C-alpha positions as CSV (number, residue, x, y, z in Angstrom):
1,M,-23.6,292.2,76.7
2,K,-21.1,293.1,74.0
3,S,-21.2,291.2,70.7
4,K,-18.1,289.2,69.9
5,I,-16.4,290.2,66.6
6,P,-15.1,287.2,64.7
7,K,-11.5,287.3,63.4
8,Q,-12.6,287.4,59.8
9,V,-14.8,290.4,60.4
10,L,-12.0,292.1,62.2
11,L,-9.7,291.5,59.2
12,L,-12.4,292.8,56.8
13,G,-12.6,295.9,59.0
14,L,-8.9,296.5,58.8
15,V,-9.0,296.1,55.0
16,S,-11.7,298.7,54.8
17,L,-9.9,301.0,57.3
18,F,-6.7,301.2,55.2
19,T,-8.6,301.2,51.9
20,D,-10.7,304.2,52.9
21,I,-7.6,306.1,54.2
22,A,-6.2,305.8,50.7
23,S,-9.5,306.5,48.9
24,E,-10.4,309.6,51.0
25,M,-6.9,311.0,50.7
26,L,-7.7,311.2,47.0
27,Y,-11.5,312.1,47.1
28,P,-11.0,315.8,47.7
29,V,-7.7,316.0,45.8
30,T,-8.7,314.5,42.4
31,P,-11.1,317.2,41.2
32,I,-8.6,319.9,42.2
33,F,-5.8,318.0,40.5
34,L,-7.9,317.7,37.3
35,T,-8.9,321.4,37.2
36,V,-5.9,323.2,38.6
37,V,-2.9,321.0,37.5
38,L,-4.2,319.4,34.3
39,G,-6.5,322.2,33.3
40,S,-9.7,320.2,32.7
41,S,-13.2,321.6,32.8
42,M,-15.8,320.9,35.4
43,A,-17.7,319.0,32.7
44,V,-14.8,316.6,32.4
45,V,-14.8,316.1,36.1
46,G,-18.5,315.3,36.0
47,V,-18.1,312.8,33.1
48,I,-15.3,311.0,34.9
49,E,-17.3,310.7,38.1
50,G,-20.4,309.6,36.2
51,I,-18.6,306.9,34.2
52,A,-16.9,305.7,37.4
53,E,-20.1,305.4,39.5
54,V,-22.2,303.8,36.7
55,T,-19.5,301.2,36.3
56,A,-19.4,300.5,40.1
57,G,-23.2,300.3,40.3
58,L,-23.5,297.8,37.5
59,L,-20.7,295.6,38.8
60,K,-22.1,295.5,42.4
61,G,-25.2,293.8,41.1
62,Y,-23.4,291.4,38.7
63,F,-20.7,290.2,41.1
64,G,-23.1,289.8,44.0
65,N,-25.1,287.4,41.9
66,Y,-22.0,285.7,40.4
67,S,-20.6,285.1,43.9
68,D,-23.8,283.2,44.7
69,R,-23.6,281.1,41.6
70,I,-20.0,280.0,42.0
71,G,-20.3,279.6,45.8
72,K,-17.3,281.9,46.7
73,R,-16.8,285.3,48.3
74,S,-13.2,285.9,49.4
75,I,-11.7,285.7,45.9
76,F,-13.8,288.8,44.9
77,V,-12.6,290.6,48.0
78,V,-8.9,290.0,47.1
79,L,-9.5,290.9,43.4
80,G,-11.6,294.0,44.1
81,Y,-9.3,295.5,46.6
82,G,-6.2,294.5,44.6
83,I,-7.4,296.3,41.5
84,S,-8.2,299.5,43.4
85,A,-4.8,299.5,45.1
86,L,-2.8,299.0,41.8
87,V,-4.4,302.0,40.0
88,K,-4.4,304.6,42.9
89,P,-0.9,305.9,42.3
90,L,-1.1,306.1,38.5
91,P,-2.1,309.8,38.2
92,G,1.0,310.6,40.3
93,I,3.2,308.9,37.8
94,F,1.5,309.7,34.5
95,Q,0.0,313.2,34.9
96,N,-2.7,313.4,32.2
97,I,-6.5,313.3,32.0
98,P,-6.8,309.8,30.4
99,T,-4.7,308.3,33.3
100,V,-7.0,309.9,35.9
101,L,-10.0,308.6,34.0
102,F,-8.5,305.1,33.8
103,S,-7.5,305.2,37.5
104,R,-10.8,306.5,38.8
105,V,-12.9,304.0,36.7
106,S,-10.7,301.1,37.5
107,D,-10.9,302.0,41.2
108,R,-14.7,301.8,41.0
109,V,-14.4,298.5,39.1
110,G,-12.6,297.2,42.1
111,K,-15.3,298.5,44.4
112,G,-18.0,297.0,42.2
113,I,-16.4,293.6,42.3
114,R,-15.9,293.4,46.0
115,T,-18.8,295.2,47.7
116,A,-21.7,292.7,47.5
117,P,-19.5,289.5,48.0
118,R,-17.8,291.2,51.0
119,D,-21.1,292.2,52.6
120,A,-22.5,288.7,52.1
121,L,-19.3,287.3,53.7
122,L,-19.8,289.6,56.7
123,A,-23.3,288.3,57.1
124,S,-22.1,284.7,57.0
125,Y,-20.0,285.3,60.1
126,S,-22.9,286.8,62.1
127,D,-24.8,284.9,64.8
128,R,-27.9,286.9,65.8
129,N,-25.7,290.0,65.8
130,S,-25.7,291.1,62.2
131,G,-26.3,294.7,63.2
132,A,-23.2,294.7,65.4
133,I,-21.1,292.9,62.7
134,F,-22.1,295.4,60.0
135,G,-21.9,298.3,62.4
136,F,-18.4,297.4,63.4
137,H,-17.3,297.1,59.7
138,R,-18.9,300.5,58.8
139,G,-17.2,302.0,61.8
140,M,-13.8,300.9,60.7
141,D,-14.5,301.9,57.1
142,T,-15.7,305.4,58.2
143,L,-12.7,305.8,60.5
144,G,-10.5,305.5,57.4
145,A,-12.7,308.1,55.7
146,A,-12.1,310.5,58.6
147,I,-8.3,309.9,58.6
148,G,-7.8,310.1,54.8
149,P,-8.6,313.8,54.2
150,V,-6.6,314.8,57.3
151,V,-3.5,313.0,55.9
152,A,-4.0,314.8,52.6
153,L,-4.3,318.2,54.3
154,I,-1.1,317.5,56.3
155,L,0.8,316.5,53.1
156,L,-0.5,319.7,51.3
157,Y,0.6,321.8,54.3
158,F,4.2,320.5,54.2
159,F,4.3,320.1,50.4
160,P,2.0,322.9,49.0
161,N,0.3,322.1,45.6
162,N,2.2,318.7,45.3
163,Y,-0.9,316.7,44.5
164,Q,1.1,314.1,42.7
165,L,2.7,313.1,46.0
166,I,-0.7,312.4,47.6
167,F,-1.5,309.9,44.8
168,L,1.8,308.1,45.5
169,V,1.5,308.1,49.3
170,A,-2.1,306.7,49.0
171,F,-0.5,303.5,47.6
172,I,0.9,302.7,51.0
173,P,-2.3,302.1,52.9
174,S,-3.7,300.4,49.8
175,V,-1.0,297.8,49.9
176,I,-1.5,297.3,53.6
177,A,-5.2,296.7,52.9
178,V,-4.5,294.1,50.2
179,S,-2.1,292.2,52.4
180,F,-5.0,291.7,54.9
181,T,-7.3,290.4,52.2
182,L,-4.9,287.5,51.7
183,L,-6.0,286.3,55.1
184,I,-9.7,286.4,54.4
185,K,-11.5,283.0,54.2
186,D,-14.9,281.9,53.1
187,K,-17.2,280.4,55.7
188,Q,-16.6,276.6,55.3
189,N,-20.2,275.5,54.9
190,F,-21.0,278.2,52.3
191,I,-19.0,276.6,49.4
192,K,-21.4,273.6,49.3
193,E,-24.5,275.9,49.0
194,R,-24.0,277.5,45.6
195,V,-27.1,278.4,43.5
196,K,-27.8,278.5,39.8
197,Q,-30.0,281.5,39.2
198,N,-30.1,284.9,37.7
199,Y,-31.8,288.0,39.1
200,L,-35.2,287.2,37.5
201,H,-35.3,283.9,39.4
202,F,-34.0,285.5,42.6
203,W,-36.7,288.2,42.4
204,K,-39.5,285.6,42.0
205,E,-38.2,283.7,45.1
206,A,-37.4,286.8,47.3
207,P,-39.5,287.4,50.4
208,K,-42.1,290.2,50.1
209,E,-40.5,292.1,52.9
210,Y,-37.2,292.2,51.0
211,K,-38.9,293.6,48.0
212,L,-40.6,296.2,50.0
213,I,-37.4,297.3,51.7
214,L,-35.7,297.4,48.3
215,I,-38.3,299.7,46.9
216,L,-38.3,302.0,49.9
217,I,-34.6,302.3,50.2
218,T,-34.3,302.9,46.4
219,T,-37.0,305.6,46.8
220,F,-35.1,307.2,49.7
221,S,-31.8,307.1,47.7
222,L,-33.4,309.4,45.1
223,V,-33.4,312.2,47.6
224,N,-30.1,311.1,49.3
225,S,-27.8,313.1,47.1
226,S,-24.1,313.3,47.2
227,D,-22.4,314.6,50.4
228,V,-20.7,317.2,48.2
229,F,-23.9,319.3,48.3
230,L,-23.7,319.4,52.1
231,I,-20.1,320.5,51.9
232,L,-21.0,323.2,49.3
233,K,-23.8,324.5,51.5
234,S,-21.4,324.6,54.5
235,K,-18.9,326.5,52.4
236,D,-21.6,329.0,51.4
237,V,-22.6,329.6,55.0
238,S,-19.1,329.7,56.5
239,H,-17.3,331.2,53.6
240,S,-14.5,328.8,54.4
241,S,-13.5,325.7,52.3
242,S,-11.4,324.5,55.3
243,L,-14.3,324.6,57.7
244,A,-16.5,322.8,55.2
245,I,-14.0,320.0,54.8
246,F,-13.5,319.7,58.6
247,G,-17.2,319.6,59.0
248,Y,-17.2,316.5,56.6
249,V,-14.3,315.0,58.7
250,F,-16.3,315.6,61.9
251,Y,-19.3,313.8,60.3
252,N,-17.1,310.8,59.5
253,V,-15.8,310.7,63.1
254,I,-19.3,310.7,64.5
255,Y,-20.3,308.1,62.0
256,A,-17.4,305.9,63.0
257,I,-18.0,306.2,66.7
258,F,-21.8,305.4,66.6
259,S,-21.8,302.7,63.9
260,Y,-21.0,299.7,66.2
261,P,-23.2,300.8,69.1
262,L,-26.2,301.5,66.9
263,G,-25.6,298.3,65.0
264,G,-25.8,296.5,68.4
265,L,-29.0,298.3,69.3
266,S,-30.6,297.2,66.1
267,D,-30.0,293.6,67.1
268,K,-31.8,294.3,70.4
269,F,-34.6,296.7,69.4
270,G,-35.1,295.8,65.7
271,K,-33.5,296.8,62.4
272,K,-36.5,298.6,61.1
273,N,-36.7,300.8,64.3
274,I,-33.1,301.9,64.2
275,F,-33.2,302.4,60.4
276,S,-36.4,304.5,60.6
277,L,-34.7,306.6,63.4
278,G,-31.9,307.2,61.0
279,L,-34.2,308.4,58.3
280,I,-35.8,310.8,60.8
281,M,-32.4,312.1,61.6
282,F,-31.7,312.6,57.9
283,S,-34.9,314.5,57.5
284,L,-34.0,316.9,60.4
285,V,-30.5,317.4,59.0
286,Y,-31.7,318.3,55.5
287,L,-34.4,320.6,56.9
288,G,-31.7,322.3,58.9
289,F,-29.4,322.7,55.9
290,A,-32.3,324.2,54.0
291,F,-32.5,327.2,56.4
292,I,-29.1,327.3,58.0
293,D,-27.5,330.7,58.4
294,N,-25.3,330.1,61.5
295,I,-21.8,328.7,61.3
296,D,-22.0,327.1,64.7
297,F,-25.1,325.2,63.7
298,I,-23.1,323.3,61.0
299,W,-21.4,321.2,63.6
300,L,-24.7,320.0,65.1
301,L,-26.1,319.1,61.7
302,F,-23.0,317.2,60.7
303,A,-23.1,315.3,64.1
304,L,-26.8,314.3,63.4
305,Y,-25.8,313.4,59.9
306,G,-23.2,311.0,61.3
307,I,-25.8,309.4,63.6
308,Y,-28.1,309.0,60.5
309,A,-25.4,307.2,58.6
310,A,-24.5,305.0,61.5
311,S,-28.2,304.0,61.9
312,T,-28.8,303.1,58.2
313,E,-25.8,302.1,56.2
314,G,-24.8,298.9,58.0
315,V,-28.2,298.3,59.5
316,S,-29.9,298.1,56.1
317,K,-27.5,295.3,54.9
318,A,-27.8,293.5,58.2
319,W,-31.6,293.7,57.9
320,V,-31.5,292.3,54.3
321,S,-29.1,289.5,55.3
322,E,-31.6,288.3,58.0
323,L,-34.3,288.0,55.4
324,I,-32.3,286.1,52.8
325,P,-30.6,282.7,53.0
326,N,-26.8,282.6,53.0
327,E,-26.5,281.3,49.5
328,Q,-28.5,284.2,48.0
329,R,-27.2,287.1,50.0
330,G,-24.7,288.2,47.3
331,S,-27.6,288.7,44.9
332,A,-29.8,290.4,47.6
333,I,-27.2,292.9,48.7
334,G,-25.8,293.4,45.2
335,L,-29.2,294.3,43.9
336,L,-29.8,296.7,46.8
337,S,-26.4,298.3,46.3
338,M,-26.8,298.6,42.5
339,L,-30.2,300.3,42.6
340,S,-29.2,302.6,45.5
341,S,-26.1,303.7,43.6
342,F,-28.1,304.5,40.5
343,S,-30.8,306.3,42.5
344,I,-28.2,308.4,44.4
345,M,-26.6,309.4,41.0
346,L,-30.0,310.5,39.7
347,G,-30.8,312.2,42.9
348,S,-27.5,314.2,42.8
349,F,-28.3,315.3,39.3
350,F,-31.7,316.5,40.1
351,T,-30.5,318.2,43.3
352,G,-28.0,320.1,41.2
353,V,-30.7,321.2,38.7
354,L,-33.1,322.3,41.5
355,W,-30.3,324.1,43.3
356,D,-29.4,326.1,40.1
357,M,-33.1,326.8,39.3
358,F,-34.6,327.6,42.7
359,G,-31.7,327.8,45.2
360,S,-30.5,325.3,47.8
361,P,-33.5,325.2,50.2
362,V,-35.8,323.6,47.6
363,P,-33.9,320.3,47.1
364,F,-33.1,320.1,50.8
365,I,-36.8,320.5,51.8
366,I,-37.9,317.9,49.3
367,S,-35.3,315.4,50.6
368,A,-36.5,316.1,54.2
369,I,-40.1,315.4,53.3
370,V,-39.5,312.3,51.3
371,S,-37.2,310.7,53.8
372,L,-39.7,311.3,56.6
373,I,-42.5,309.7,54.6
374,V,-40.3,306.6,53.8
375,S,-39.5,306.3,57.5
376,I,-43.2,306.3,58.4
377,V,-44.0,303.7,55.7
378,I,-41.2,301.4,57.0
379,L,-42.5,301.6,60.5
380,L,-46.1,300.9,59.4
381,K,-45.6,298.3,56.7
382,T,-43.0,296.2,58.4
383,S,-44.4,296.4,61.9
384,A,-45.6,292.8,61.9
385,N,-42.1,291.4,61.3
386,K,-39.4,290.7,63.8
387,S,-36.9,293.0,62.1
């Protein structure tokens, strides 16, 4: 039986769809714009990305907890998506490095403000179908991530090297997304259930299984480096930037297609089982990328990588939301998102270092081994629980 998707969840899905179309139009373009058009170094690109992601990571934790304390979610959804929309076209208008820095960091500020309250709001509209709810939302989000780069490539085809135009066009889907946020409403009974606690109090009261999941996912995140490394490895094997980019688009398409079905299966067969299956897929993908030497093999690996993402991203948040009461979900998801973000940043740094020192197989093999170990621990240590 198919799970019914509530109207508010559908609206949040549309918000994420159009936001990710805009964001992913700019994701591959921004570093090229910085280096080719503005003449910045790769170090500057790295500094901008580092500042942006640290900012987002910190704010995810803070605003998740803050939304619990004031008993509201939707206001952070409107504010977060609104900020991101306003700053996206700025580099197309003011073409300089400080503007790109301001735009990129402000966009991540918006993401940090909205992420945990939005996910807690999604959980509040679930009724024994949290996996399907989060899976549907991730599917819509990822569909936008597949469409965005294609739109950017089309614009560059008709307007070669006109990167400024892409920044301006990205404002259109952003405005559409913000218009949908104005229709988002909090669950009525949530406003009465505000809590007065910081993260220290929350941690003391949190269930043991939540703490275990948090530790294991944070550990996994240390070997879950940026997707940029998979794209770079694909480029090295195929000797084609276009093929590498389309491989990434293909991954997003698979991710979007499988998110809702796998979320539904997690409701039926257990969150820990589907999540662990996803980590096993991740292990196979990274082992494959460690030894890949065939262009055709890239498509299989990106397909499996899409299934991994569909089995874990939304499912992990659905799993956490089932362990934590409604009034504390912002804190729970915010802490998980914050620690995962920092771990992925550290993991990406160490992956780059290991790649430079020993070649690409070494970091990929390490990621494959650690993810497999984490999946086994999850299956064994949480086997007595319903999730």
